[in-house]
Every structure is written in structure tokens, then in C-alpha cells.
Biopython code that builds the backbone (N, CA, C, O; Angstrom):
import numpy as np
from Bio.PDB.StructureBuilder import StructureBuilder

atoms = [
    (1, "MET", "N", (-115.982, 0.585, 26.145)),
    (1, "MET", "CA", (-116.350, -0.825, 26.609)),
    (1, "MET", "C", (-117.793, -1.231, 26.144)),
    (1, "MET", "O", (-118.200, -2.391, 26.214)),
    (2, "SER", "N", (-118.644, -0.021, 25.591)),
    (2, "SER", "CA", (-119.992, -0.207, 25.055)),
    (2, "SER", "C", (-120.041, -0.999, 23.900)),
    (2, "SER", "O", (-120.991, -1.721, 23.599)),
    (3, "SER", "N", (-118.866, -0.837, 23.165)),
    (3, "SER", "CA", (-118.983, -1.596, 21.734)),
    (3, "SER", "C", (-118.621, -3.135, 22.030)),
    (3, "SER", "O", (-119.009, -4.003, 21.248)),
    (4, "LEU", "N", (-117.981, -3.411, 23.008)),
    (4, "LEU", "CA", (-117.926, -4.847, 23.328)),
    (4, "LEU", "C", (-119.367, -5.390, 23.692)),
    (4, "LEU", "O", (-119.644, -6.568, 23.470)),
    (5, "ARG", "N", (-120.257, -4.542, 24.240)),
    (5, "ARG", "CA", (-121.407, -5.348, 24.575)),
    (5, "ARG", "C", (-122.473, -5.245, 23.645)),
    (5, "ARG", "O", (-123.619, -5.613, 23.904)),
    (6, "LYS", "N", (-122.076, -4.697, 22.450)),
    (6, "LYS", "CA", (-122.928, -4.681, 21.074)),
    (6, "LYS", "C", (-123.143, -6.415, 20.706)),
    (6, "LYS", "O", (-122.291, -7.251, 21.010)),
    (7, "SER", "N", (-124.183, -6.684, 20.141)),
    (7, "SER", "CA", (-124.362, -7.921, 19.719)),
    (7, "SER", "C", (-123.365, -8.268, 18.401)),
    (7, "SER", "O", (-123.321, -7.554, 17.399)),
    (8, "PRO", "N", (-122.631, -9.411, 18.578)),
    (8, "PRO", "CA", (-121.815, -9.850, 17.605)),
    (8, "PRO", "C", (-122.386, -10.327, 16.201)),
    (8, "PRO", "O", (-121.676, -10.615, 15.237)),
    (9, "LEU", "N", (-123.869, -10.370, 16.228)),
    (9, "LEU", "CA", (-124.421, -10.811, 15.171)),
    (9, "LEU", "C", (-124.223, -10.165, 13.852)),
    (9, "LEU", "O", (-124.006, -10.891, 12.882)),
    (10, "PRO", "N", (-124.273, -8.892, 13.711)),
    (10, "PRO", "CA", (-123.928, -8.204, 12.473)),
    (10, "PRO", "C", (-122.571, -8.546, 12.001)),
    (10, "PRO", "O", (-122.298, -8.707, 10.811)),
    (11, "THR", "N", (-121.717, -8.653, 12.990)),
    (11, "THR", "CA", (-120.113, -9.085, 12.256)),
    (11, "THR", "C", (-120.150, -10.666, 11.711)),
    (11, "THR", "O", (-119.621, -11.084, 10.681)),
    (12, "LEU", "N", (-120.943, -11.447, 12.716)),
    (12, "LEU", "CA", (-120.988, -13.018, 12.151)),
    (12, "LEU", "C", (-121.945, -12.987, 11.014)),
    (12, "LEU", "O", (-121.959, -14.037, 10.371)),
    (13, "GLN", "N", (-122.740, -12.064, 10.605)),
    (13, "GLN", "CA", (-123.511, -12.496, 9.527)),
    (13, "GLN", "C", (-122.583, -11.819, 8.180)),
    (13, "GLN", "O", (-122.589, -12.344, 7.066)),
    (14, "SER", "N", (-121.898, -10.723, 8.473)),
    (14, "SER", "CA", (-121.002, -10.238, 7.447)),
    (14, "SER", "C", (-119.736, -11.307, 7.174)),
    (14, "SER", "O", (-119.188, -11.411, 6.077)),
    (15, "LEU", "N", (-119.437, -11.941, 8.145)),
    (15, "LEU", "CA", (-118.255, -12.982, 8.054)),
    (15, "LEU", "C", (-118.892, -14.043, 7.249)),
    (15, "LEU", "O", (-118.337, -14.519, 6.258)),
    (16, "SER", "N", (-120.256, -14.482, 7.741)),
    (16, "SER", "CA", (-120.675, -15.645, 6.985)),
    (16, "SER", "C", (-121.045, -15.414, 5.642)),
    (16, "SER", "O", (-120.945, -16.343, 4.841)),
    (17, "SER", "N", (-121.533, -14.109, 5.217)),
    (17, "SER", "CA", (-121.507, -13.884, 3.707)),
    (17, "SER", "C", (-120.264, -13.716, 3.011)),
    (17, "SER", "O", (-120.213, -13.937, 1.801)),
    (18, "SER", "N", (-119.151, -13.308, 3.728)),
    (18, "SER", "CA", (-117.890, -13.128, 3.154)),
    (18, "SER", "C", (-117.423, -14.735, 2.788)),
    (18, "SER", "O", (-116.970, -14.934, 1.661)),
    (19, "PHE", "N", (-117.517, -15.701, 3.596)),
    (19, "PHE", "CA", (-117.077, -17.143, 3.463)),
    (19, "PHE", "C", (-118.012, -17.844, 2.417)),
    (19, "PHE", "O", (-117.531, -18.669, 1.640)),
    (20, "SER", "N", (-119.281, -17.539, 2.392)),
    (20, "SER", "CA", (-120.071, -17.901, 1.174)),
    (20, "SER", "C", (-119.726, -17.249, -0.124)),
    (20, "SER", "O", (-120.022, -17.784, -1.193)),
    (21, "ASP", "N", (-119.139, -16.167, -0.057)),
    (21, "ASP", "CA", (-118.791, -15.588, -1.376)),
    (21, "ASP", "C", (-117.306, -16.169, -1.816)),
    (21, "ASP", "O", (-116.916, -16.295, -2.976)),
    (22, "LEU", "N", (-116.670, -16.450, -0.774)),
    (22, "LEU", "CA", (-115.221, -16.908, -0.931)),
    (22, "LEU", "C", (-115.543, -18.623, -1.388)),
    (22, "LEU", "O", (-114.807, -19.115, -2.244)),
    (23, "SER", "N", (-116.388, -19.266, -0.927)),
    (23, "SER", "CA", (-116.539, -20.614, -1.490)),
    (23, "SER", "C", (-117.304, -20.618, -2.827)),
    (23, "SER", "O", (-117.121, -21.533, -3.630)),
    (24, "THR", "N", (-118.193, -19.565, -3.088)),
    (24, "THR", "CA", (-118.517, -19.486, -4.405)),
    (24, "THR", "C", (-117.463, -19.446, -5.486)),
    (24, "THR", "O", (-117.537, -20.035, -6.564)),
    (25, "ILE", "N", (-116.397, -18.622, -5.036)),
    (25, "ILE", "CA", (-115.457, -18.333, -6.007)),
    (25, "ILE", "C", (-114.552, -19.375, -6.024)),
    (25, "ILE", "O", (-113.987, -19.607, -7.093)),
    (26, "LEU", "N", (-114.254, -20.168, -4.887)),
    (26, "LEU", "CA", (-113.277, -21.456, -4.966)),
    (26, "LEU", "C", (-113.830, -22.548, -5.603)),
    (26, "LEU", "O", (-113.119, -23.345, -6.216)),
    (27, "GLN", "N", (-115.217, -22.683, -5.506)),
    (27, "GLN", "CA", (-115.905, -23.898, -5.913)),
    (27, "GLN", "C", (-115.299, -24.535, -7.364)),
    (27, "GLN", "O", (-114.819, -25.666, -7.440)),
    (28, "PRO", "N", (-115.405, -23.645, -8.435)),
    (28, "PRO", "CA", (-114.904, -23.948, -9.517)),
    (28, "PRO", "C", (-113.487, -24.428, -9.637)),
    (28, "PRO", "O", (-113.137, -25.240, -10.493)),
    (29, "LEU", "N", (-112.712, -23.910, -8.774)),
    (29, "LEU", "CA", (-111.271, -24.172, -8.752)),
    (29, "LEU", "C", (-110.908, -25.470, -7.999)),
    (29, "LEU", "O", (-109.933, -26.184, -8.231)),
    (30, "LEU", "N", (-111.855, -25.656, -7.061)),
    (30, "LEU", "CA", (-111.577, -26.905, -6.277)),
    (30, "LEU", "C", (-112.107, -28.051, -6.904)),
    (30, "LEU", "O", (-111.604, -29.148, -6.661)),
    (31, "SER", "N", (-113.136, -27.929, -7.745)),
    (31, "SER", "CA", (-113.720, -28.987, -8.719)),
    (31, "SER", "C", (-113.131, -29.231, -9.799)),
    (31, "SER", "O", (-113.573, -30.101, -10.549)),
    (32, "HIS", "N", (-112.063, -28.548, -10.088)),
    (32, "HIS", "CA", (-111.249, -28.489, -11.458)),
    (32, "HIS", "C", (-110.567, -29.880, -11.541)),
    (32, "HIS", "O", (-110.271, -30.387, -10.459)),
    (33, "ASN", "N", (-110.322, -30.463, -12.497)),
    (33, "ASN", "CA", (-109.884, -31.706, -12.963)),
    (33, "ASN", "C", (-108.349, -31.350, -12.890)),
    (33, "ASN", "O", (-107.932, -30.452, -13.621)),
    (34, "TYR", "N", (-107.597, -31.934, -12.145)),
    (34, "TYR", "CA", (-106.158, -31.630, -11.634)),
    (34, "TYR", "C", (-105.279, -32.821, -12.505)),
    (34, "TYR", "O", (-104.097, -32.988, -12.208)),
    (35, "GLU", "N", (-105.816, -33.524, -13.438)),
    (35, "GLU", "CA", (-104.556, -34.419, -14.182)),
    (35, "GLU", "C", (-103.781, -33.707, -14.891)),
    (35, "GLU", "O", (-102.596, -34.017, -15.019)),
    (36, "GLN", "N", (-104.283, -32.688, -15.444)),
    (36, "GLN", "CA", (-103.351, -31.737, -16.335)),
    (36, "GLN", "C", (-102.124, -30.994, -15.536)),
    (36, "GLN", "O", (-100.929, -30.908, -15.819)),
    (37, "LEU", "N", (-102.821, -30.532, -14.523)),
    (37, "LEU", "CA", (-101.662, -29.791, -13.397)),
    (37, "LEU", "C", (-100.589, -30.785, -12.936)),
    (37, "LEU", "O", (-99.378, -30.562, -12.950)),
    (38, "ASN", "N", (-101.265, -32.052, -12.475)),
    (38, "ASN", "CA", (-100.406, -33.029, -12.123)),
    (38, "ASN", "C", (-99.520, -33.606, -13.078)),
    (38, "ASN", "O", (-98.434, -34.072, -12.733)),
    (39, "ALA", "N", (-99.957, -33.603, -14.376)),
    (39, "ALA", "CA", (-98.766, -34.296, -15.307)),
    (39, "ALA", "C", (-97.853, -32.951, -15.612)),
    (39, "ALA", "O", (-96.718, -33.214, -16.008)),
    (40, "ALA", "N", (-98.133, -31.751, -15.504)),
    (40, "ALA", "CA", (-97.310, -30.859, -15.633)),
    (40, "ALA", "C", (-96.299, -30.627, -14.483)),
    (40, "ALA", "O", (-95.199, -30.114, -14.690)),
    (41, "LEU", "N", (-96.649, -30.959, -13.472)),
    (41, "LEU", "CA", (-95.718, -30.762, -12.152)),
    (41, "LEU", "C", (-94.770, -31.883, -12.066)),
    (41, "LEU", "O", (-93.605, -31.718, -11.704)),
    (42, "GLN", "N", (-95.401, -33.341, -12.491)),
    (42, "GLN", "CA", (-94.553, -34.230, -12.584)),
    (42, "GLN", "C", (-93.446, -34.208, -13.855)),
    (42, "GLN", "O", (-92.304, -34.658, -13.758)),
    (43, "ALA", "N", (-93.919, -33.699, -14.861)),
    (43, "ALA", "CA", (-92.757, -33.284, -15.909)),
    (43, "ALA", "C", (-91.774, -32.278, -15.416)),
    (43, "ALA", "O", (-90.557, -32.388, -15.563)),
    (44, "ASN", "N", (-92.392, -31.270, -14.809)),
    (44, "ASN", "CA", (-91.394, -30.323, -14.166)),
    (44, "ASN", "C", (-90.207, -30.961, -13.149)),
    (44, "ASN", "O", (-88.998, -30.740, -13.209)),
    (45, "SER", "N", (-90.884, -31.761, -12.262)),
    (45, "SER", "CA", (-89.957, -32.452, -11.275)),
    (45, "SER", "C", (-89.061, -33.370, -11.992)),
    (45, "SER", "O", (-87.913, -33.540, -11.582)),
    (46, "SER", "N", (-89.473, -33.926, -12.955)),
    (46, "SER", "CA", (-88.502, -34.879, -13.764)),
    (46, "SER", "C", (-87.436, -34.211, -14.385)),
    (46, "SER", "O", (-86.344, -34.751, -14.559)),
    (47, "ASN", "N", (-87.734, -32.904, -14.777)),
    (47, "ASN", "CA", (-86.792, -32.182, -15.474)),
    (47, "ASN", "C", (-85.767, -31.402, -14.294)),
    (47, "ASN", "O", (-84.703, -30.853, -14.579)),
    (48, "ALA", "N", (-86.179, -31.467, -13.333)),
    (48, "ALA", "CA", (-85.516, -30.653, -11.918)),
    (48, "ALA", "C", (-84.489, -31.712, -11.866)),
    (48, "ALA", "O", (-83.322, -31.340, -11.985)),
    (49, "ARG", "N", (-84.750, -33.077, -11.693)),
    (49, "ARG", "CA", (-83.812, -34.129, -11.133)),
    (49, "ARG", "C", (-82.679, -34.270, -12.252)),
    (49, "ARG", "O", (-81.567, -34.711, -11.958)),
    (50, "LYS", "N", (-83.014, -33.875, -13.544)),
    (50, "LYS", "CA", (-81.696, -34.127, -14.287)),
    (50, "LYS", "C", (-80.638, -33.199, -14.141)),
    (50, "LYS", "O", (-79.457, -33.464, -14.364)),
    (51, "THR", "N", (-81.170, -31.876, -13.685)),
    (51, "THR", "CA", (-80.295, -30.867, -13.363)),
    (51, "THR", "C", (-79.799, -31.007, -12.005)),
    (51, "THR", "O", (-80.410, -31.623, -11.132)),
    (52, "GLU", "N", (-78.657, -30.414, -11.834)),
    (52, "GLU", "CA", (-78.232, -30.253, -10.335)),
    (52, "GLU", "C", (-79.371, -29.658, -9.338)),
    (52, "GLU", "O", (-80.019, -28.649, -9.618)),
    (53, "ASP", "N", (-79.533, -30.392, -8.162)),
    (53, "ASP", "CA", (-80.365, -29.754, -7.314)),
    (53, "ASP", "C", (-79.952, -28.485, -6.688)),
    (53, "ASP", "O", (-78.811, -28.466, -6.227)),
    (54, "GLU", "N", (-80.649, -27.455, -6.592)),
    (54, "GLU", "CA", (-80.385, -26.216, -5.968)),
    (54, "GLU", "C", (-79.868, -25.973, -4.805)),
    (54, "GLU", "O", (-79.126, -25.014, -4.597)),
    (55, "LEU", "N", (-80.275, -26.979, -3.769)),
    (55, "LEU", "CA", (-79.781, -26.900, -2.545)),
    (55, "LEU", "C", (-78.603, -27.838, -2.278)),
    (55, "LEU", "O", (-77.640, -27.480, -1.599)),
    (56, "HIS", "N", (-78.703, -29.014, -2.816)),
    (56, "HIS", "CA", (-77.552, -29.938, -2.681)),
    (56, "HIS", "C", (-76.327, -29.648, -3.453)),
    (56, "HIS", "O", (-75.238, -30.157, -3.186)),
    (57, "GLY", "N", (-76.537, -28.811, -4.422)),
    (57, "GLY", "CA", (-75.378, -28.574, -5.389)),
    (57, "GLY", "C", (-74.526, -27.561, -4.948)),
    (57, "GLY", "O", (-73.572, -27.300, -5.680)),
    (58, "ARG", "N", (-74.658, -26.949, -3.941)),
    (58, "ARG", "CA", (-73.640, -25.971, -3.308)),
    (58, "ARG", "C", (-72.430, -26.317, -2.885)),
    (58, "ARG", "O", (-71.682, -25.472, -2.393)),
]
sb = StructureBuilder()
sb.init_structure("model")
sb.init_model(0)
sb.init_chain("A")
sb.init_seg("    ")
for serial, (resi, resn, name, xyz) in enumerate(atoms, 1):
    if name == "N":
        sb.init_residue(resn, " ", resi, " ")
    sb.init_atom(name, np.array(xyz, "f"), 0.0, 1.0, " ", f" {name:<3s}", serial, name[0])
structure = sb.get_structure()
């Protein structure tokens, strides 16, 4: 039980640094221009509509 009485501060500090590392990694991805991805997804979905739907075609 003595481990529960330790200060949670070191754990919180390591979590905080992990989250800041994660946000540093994700920031370029999140700020990316999604027009190209959106166009690709729309083209893919229009192709999927031409063929028989996987779930409804059974």
C-alpha cells in the first residue's frame, strides 16, 4: 500500500511529456490539407457505388 501513497506527480509528468510528444507528432498530420484525401475518398466511393454493394449483394 505504500506505493499508493507516493506522489502521483512523476507519473503525471511522464504522461504530460508523452502527450506533448504525441501532439508534436500528430500536429503536421492534423494540419495537413485534406482536399487530396477527400477527393480520393469520393472517387473511391463513387467507384464502389457502380459495383454491387458487399453487404446488400448477398
